[in-house]
C-alpha positions as CSV (number, residue, x, y, z in Angstrom):
1,M,-12.7,9.6,-13.3
2,A,-10.0,8.1,-15.4
3,V,-6.8,6.3,-14.4
4,I,-3.9,9.0,-15.2
5,K,-0.9,7.1,-13.3
6,R,0.1,3.8,-11.9
7,Y,2.4,3.5,-9.1
8,C,4.2,0.5,-7.9
9,L,5.5,0.0,-4.0
10,A,7.1,-2.6,-2.0
11,C,7.2,-3.5,1.4
12,D,8.2,-6.7,3.6
13,L,6.3,-8.7,6.1
14,K,7.9,-10.5,8.8
15,S,9.0,-13.7,7.9
16,D,6.6,-15.8,10.2
17,P,4.0,-17.9,8.5
18,Q,1.5,-17.3,10.9
19,L,1.7,-13.7,10.6
20,I,1.6,-13.8,6.8
21,Q,-1.4,-16.0,7.2
22,E,-3.1,-13.4,9.5
23,Y,-2.0,-10.4,7.3
24,E,-3.5,-12.1,4.2
25,A,-6.9,-12.8,6.3
26,H,-7.2,-8.8,7.2
27,H,-6.8,-8.2,3.5
28,R,-9.5,-10.6,2.4
29,A,-11.7,-8.7,5.0
30,V,-10.5,-4.9,4.7
31,W,-12.4,-2.6,7.0
32,P,-15.0,-0.5,5.0
33,E,-13.5,2.7,6.4
34,I,-10.2,1.8,4.9
35,K,-11.4,1.2,1.5
36,K,-13.4,4.4,1.6
37,S,-10.3,6.4,2.5
38,I,-8.6,4.8,-0.5
39,L,-11.2,5.6,-2.8
40,S,-11.4,9.4,-1.5
41,A,-7.9,9.8,-2.0
42,G,-8.1,9.5,-5.7
43,I,-7.0,5.8,-5.8
44,E,-9.1,4.2,-8.6
45,N,-7.5,0.6,-8.1
46,M,-5.1,-0.9,-5.6
47,E,-3.8,-4.6,-5.8
48,I,-1.3,-6.2,-3.3
49,Y,0.6,-9.3,-4.3
50,R,3.2,-11.4,-2.2
51,V,6.1,-13.8,-2.9
52,S,7.5,-14.9,0.3
53,N,7.6,-12.1,2.7
54,R,7.8,-9.2,0.3
55,L,4.7,-7.4,-1.0
56,F,4.1,-5.6,-4.2
57,M,1.5,-2.9,-4.5
58,I,0.0,-1.3,-7.7
59,M,-1.9,1.7,-7.4
60,E,-3.9,3.4,-10.1
61,V,-4.8,6.7,-9.5
62,N,-6.8,9.7,-11.1
63,E,-5.7,13.4,-11.1
64,T,-6.8,14.3,-8.0
65,F,-4.3,11.8,-6.1
66,S,-1.1,12.9,-4.5
67,F,0.7,11.2,-2.0
68,E,1.1,14.4,0.2
69,K,-2.7,14.7,0.1
70,K,-3.1,10.9,1.1
71,A,-0.5,11.4,4.1
72,A,-2.6,14.2,5.4
73,M,-5.9,12.4,5.0
74,D,-4.5,9.2,6.8
75,E,-3.0,11.4,9.5
76,A,-6.6,13.1,10.3
77,N,-8.2,9.6,10.3
78,P,-8.6,7.5,13.4
79,K,-9.4,4.4,11.7
80,V,-6.7,4.7,9.2
81,Q,-4.3,5.2,12.0
82,E,-5.8,2.1,13.8
83,W,-5.4,0.1,10.6
84,E,-1.7,1.3,10.1
85,N,-0.8,0.4,13.6
86,L,-2.5,-3.1,13.2
87,M,-0.5,-3.7,10.1
88,W,2.9,-2.8,11.6
89,K,2.2,-6.1,13.6
90,Y,2.9,-7.8,10.3
91,Q,5.0,-5.5,8.3
92,Q,8.7,-4.7,8.4
93,K,10.6,-2.0,6.4
94,L,12.8,-3.1,3.6
95,P,16.4,-3.5,4.6
96,F,17.5,-0.5,2.8
97,A,14.6,1.8,3.9
98,K,15.3,4.8,5.8
99,E,13.8,5.5,9.3
100,G,9.9,6.0,9.2
101,E,9.7,4.7,5.6
102,K,7.3,1.5,4.9
103,W,6.2,1.1,1.4
104,L,8.6,2.4,-0.9
105,M,8.2,3.5,-4.5
106,M,9.7,1.0,-7.2
107,E,11.3,2.2,-10.3
108,K,9.9,1.0,-13.7
109,I,12.8,-0.4,-15.5
110,F,10.9,-1.9,-18.4
111,S,7.5,-1.7,-20.4
112,L,6.6,-3.9,-23.3
113,G,4.9,-0.8,-24.7
114,D,8.1,1.4,-24.8
115,H,9.6,1.0,-28.2
């Protein structure tokens, strides 16, 4: 399937060098069940970048993806819930996030391709 949309999201890590190191180690060895759940949701590619304690995620999705579908799939998957609970040990919401918000959608403000 072809990539039809790109989403960029941000989240913060707790400002603790040891926790950041552990978080990165988890992401060098993401559980197979997590990779499977990402792919089965219609996400073709996902990358996470870090500067200091700020995370930036790029998701490239196909036409089968929706955030609502992904949330429902995650809620019904005990392994994904286990992973998400583990990640909260390392993550914290952005200072301006509302209660319950984790990864926040970023707004594209520039593209070299836009003339």
